[in-house]
N, C-alpha and C positions, 0 to 999 in steps of 0.2 A: 487576576480576571474572575470575573465574578460569573453566575451561570448567565446572564443579561448578556456578558459579553461573548459566551459560549453559543447560543442561540443565534446572535447578530453573525457571527461566523459561520454558520452551519448554513444561514440562511431563512428560516422561518421559528416561530415559535413555537412553542411544545410543552403544555400545561407541568408547570414545580412535579405532580406526581408520577407523571407519563416520564418524564426525562429522570427522575430520581431512579425509576424503573427499571429505564433503559442504561442508564451507570454503575447498577447494580451487579458486581460478578458473583458467583454462587460462595467465595469465601466469606466474604460480609454478609451475605443474609446466611450461612448456615451459623456466623458468629452470633447476629443477631435477631435471628428467628423472623426473618422478614423474604419476602419472593424475590425472586434474580430476573436477568433477563435472557436465557436461556430461551424461552418462548419466544420472545421478540428477536431473539439471534436467526432461530429457524424462518422467520415468515419476512425478516429482514431479507435474507439470503435469498429466497425465490422471486423477491419483488424486484431489488437489484437485479439479479439473473434474467428478466425479463426485460427490465429497462434498460442495461447491457447492449441482449442481445437485439432488441429493436433499431437501436442508436449502430450500432454496426451494421444490421442490416439494411435501413437508409442511407449509411453514408457512404458506402459500399456497394455500390449496385451490380458490380462488377468481380466482386469476391468470388469465390467458391464456397463453400459450404466448411469446408476444413481451415480454413484460412481465417472466415467467421469465426468459428469457432474456438481458433488461437486468439485471436486477439480477443474476443470477451471473455476466456480463461484469464488470460492476462490481465486482464483490466479488474475483474472481480476476485484478482489473488489476496491470499493471504499477505502477501509482499504490501501489493496496491494499497489494498485499506490500510493497509498500519502506517503506509507512508503517508496516507489521507490525515489519518487520526494524527500523523505528528506534527501538520501543518497546522492541525484545527486548537495544537494544543492540548489534546483530549486526554491526558494522561494525568492530568493534575485534576481531573473532576472525575475520575474512576473512584469508585466505592469498593475497596478492597479489604477483606482480612486481615489482621498484622502479619502472618504471618507469610502471606503473597504480595504484600506492599514490602515488606523486610527482605525480598529472593526478587526482588528487581520488578514486581508484575505491571507496574505505570510503563515500561517500556518493553513488553512482550509484543512480539507483533500479533500471537496467537489473541491473548486476552484484546489489542488495541481491534485486531480487526474484528473480531466477534462487536466489540461493543459498537463501530461505525453500522456494523448489521444493525445491529437493533435502535439505533438511534433513527435508521433508514425506516424500520417498522416502527416506531413511536410517530414517526411524522405522517407513513399511510395513513394510520389507523386515526389522526387526529385531522389531517388536510387532504385527503383522499390524493389517487394516484395522479394527479396531472401536477397538483403541486409538489409533489413526489417526485415526479419526471423528472423536472425543473432542478432541484436540488441534487440528484442522483449523476445526471447528465453532467452540471457542472465541475462535481468532483469527478467524476471518470472520464472525461473529456480528454485529459492529457494523458492518461494511462492508455485509452486507446490511440490517440498519436503514437503513443511511442510503439505500443504493439505492431503498428501499422508500419512501423519503419523495419521492424525487425524479419529475420529469416525464420523458416519453419520451426528453429527449435528454442523461436522467442526465448533466447541467451541472447547478453549484451555480450559476453568474450566471444562466443561461438562466429555473431557478425561482424565483432570489430576481426578477428581473424582472418572472415572471407574477405572482407577489403583489401585488410592490410598483404596478403596471398595477392589482390589481385592488382598490387602495387607492386609487385615483383619482392614480398617482403619473406623472407625464411622465419620459421618457428613458430612459436605459440606465444601467448602473452601469459608474462610471466609475475605474479606478486607476492614481494615482503610487506608481512604484515604483522604489524607490533599493536601493545596494547597497554591499554591506562586505566586505574581506576578501581576501587574494589571488589572481591568477586561477583556480588550482585548485583553491581553496577559499573561494571565492564565495560569499555569501549575501543573496538578493536578499528585500527586503521588501515588501511589495504594503499601499496600505491604500485601501479598498473606498470611492467615497460615489457619492452620488443624491437628486438632492432637496435639495442643500445640508446633506448632514445625510451623515457620518462613519458607517459601517455594519459596517464590522470589518478587521481587518490579518492577513496574514499571510506566512509564512518560508518559504523554499525555495532549490534547488539552481537556479533557474535563474528567470526572470520568470515564464513559464508556468506551474510549481507555485505559485509564490508568489500569483498574481492567483489561482488554483482555492481556494487554503486561505483568500483575505480571501474570497473569496467563499460559501465556505463557513460561515466566521463570520457573514456578511451573511445571508446567509437565516436562520442558525440562530435569530440578534436579530430578524430583522422575523416570524415564523412565532410565534415565542413572543408578541412586541407584540401580534400580529392571533388568536390564538388557532387558529392553522392546524393 
């Protein structure tokens, strides 16, 4: 996939110098004596936060402040932004230093989420707020929808267990976790079960993210079956 395909997926063109800066991690910058994207991350974080807060405010007019805050926090979290980055295949385009690249930096949640923020800032600087709003709202809308489904903890496992207990099931969601691949690119698979039944499977670059992914699948399955 080329830079052209990346900006097509992103939704708007970004001039090459600004795009390259947004994709440049500090590890690459230090090795090549170039600027990196951390200033863009700072700006992008604020632009993202405003647009997400505005969307939640407009689309959930009956929600209380605490509920709106939780939805916004979930939608702009490191995990959510890293998920967006993977959907865009952004890891392939990161400009990383050699050591960071060898240690699996192209799939690290922190680096991926920071780069999404940098791209948001680059879009804002080149195209202004309204164009950026359209890009951000398209990307974060599914995350806000997910957040609106969850309970106060914004946690898939807790939400699953609340539904399960309401259906008379006892106990808690249990996970069997396995892994494969070299240490710097290890992938974990979690299988979630409760009440003698398998409810979901998820993958991630850590045991925690794999468990979260499995719990999300489990929650969607049990709510679809119970009609919640």
